[in-house]
N, C-alpha and C positions, 0 to 999 in steps of 0.2 A: 435534369434536362431530358425531355421526351425524345422518342425515336425520330420523328420528323426533324426536330432541331438538330439532332446528332447527324442526320443525313445532310442537312444544310451545311453544318460545320465541316463535314467530310468533303463536301464539294469545294469549299474554300481551301482546305488543307491540300487537296489534290492539285490545285492550280500551279504552285511552284514546281511540282514534279513534272506536270505537263509541259510547262515552259522550258524546263531544263532539257527534256527529251526532244522538244521541238528545235531548240537553238544550239545545243551543245552536242558535239560528236562524241558519243560515249561508246555506242555499239554499232557504229556505221549505219548501214541501211536499216537495221532493226529499230533504230531510234524512232523513226516515224510511226512504226507499228505499235510501239510501246506508248507513244504520245497519243495515237488514235485510241488505243484501248483505255487509257486514262481518261481521255475526253468522253468516250462513250459511257464509261462507268459514272463519271461526274454528271453527265447529262441525264442518265437514268435516275440518279439521286434526286434530280429536279422533278422528274415525273413521280417518283415514289413519295417524296416528302409531302407534297400537296395532297395526294390521294389518301395517304395514311392520316394526315392531320384532319382532313374533312370527314373521313369515314368514322374515325374514332373520337371525334370532337377534341382534338389535341391542338387546335389553333391557338397560338400564343402571340403576344406582341413581338417577342424576339423573332418568331418565324415570319410574321408579317413584314418586319423590317429586313431581316437577313436574307430571306429566300430570294426576293427580286434583286437584292444587291449581289448575292452570290452568283445568280444567273448572269448579271451584267459583267461581273468580274471574270467569269469563265469565258463568256463569248468575246468580250473585249480583249482578253489576253490572247485568245486564239487568233482573232483578227489581226492584232498587232504582230504576232509571230508570223502569220502567213504573209503579211505585207513585208516584213523584214526579210523573208525568204523569197520575195518576188513571186509569190503564188497568188496574190490578191492585190489588185490595184489599190493604191492608197486612198483614192477618192471614195471607194466603196466602204473602206474602214471608217473614213471620216463621216460619211453619211450615217452609218449605223451608230457610231458612237455619239454623234451630235444628236440624233433622234433620242437616244437614251438620256442624254443630259437634259434635253428639252422636256421630256416626259417626267423625269425626276424632279426638275424644278417646278413644273406644272403641278405635280402632286403635292409638293411642299406648300405652294400657294393655296391649293385647294384645302389641304389639311389645316392650314392656318385659319381658313374660313369655315372650318368645321365640316368640310365636304370630303367624303372618302370616294376615291375614284377606283372602281374595281377594274381588274384586267378584262380587256375585251377579247372576243374571239379573234379579231384581227391581230392583236398582240400575241395571242397564243400560236396562231398560224405563223406569224413572223418568226417567233422564237424557234418553232419546229423547223422551218425552212433554213434558218440561220445555222442551226445545229447540224442539219443534214449537209448543208453547203460546206461547213467546216470539215466534217468527216470526209466528204468527197475530195476537198482540196488537200487534206493531209494525205489521203491514200494516193492521190495523184496517179490514177490508173488511166493509161492512154485509151483503152476501149470505152471508158466512161467520160471522155473529154466533153462530148456534146451534152450529156446529161448534167455534168458539173456546171457547164456554162448556163444551161437552162435553169437549173436550181439556183445558181447565183443570181440570175436576173429576177427570178421569182422572189428570192429573199430580199433583194433591194426594193422591188416594187412593193412587197408587203410591209417593208420597213416604212416606206413613205406613206402608204395607204393607212397603216395603223397610226402613224403620227397625225395625219389629217383627221382621221376618225376620232381620236382622243380630243383634239383641239375643237373640232366642230361640235361634238356631243357635249363638251364641257366648257364652251366659250363663255358661258355666264360667269364662271369662276374668275375669269380675267376682267370681266366688266364691272365686278362688284368691288367697292372699296370697303375695307373693314372699318367699322366705326367704333 
């Protein structure tokens, strides 16, 4: 297993630890800071694995499959925890998770038709803002309340824009019947 794939697996392994520190009172007020540190480390593995894989030509089928899945698992786990802790409205979590289901299903249909749908810049911006939003919501710092609200709205808007972008750019995939 190459380094980018190990980083992807590490991201998945970190998720249960993140969830425990988010939802279980182990160290009191320190729990959120440990959860935040775990989330940041996991998010950085997302940045690193792709860069390393492309730079050193270490792209694998495992990485193509697991990297986006690991990202979704990490972000969705964080959103669900934040919703459970009343730090994020449920509708935002639902919008983001539903978008991910739609895109995943769309990619499956495309793959079945022999079409590979690459990640778009909108999707990359969406992921970046979602991860920043999660960090700000976990930190929950009063002086950053306005910034947190703005970043949350940007993340929601980019989630919707990236969905529309994927669907419009690749609408032909849905129009074709496999023969």
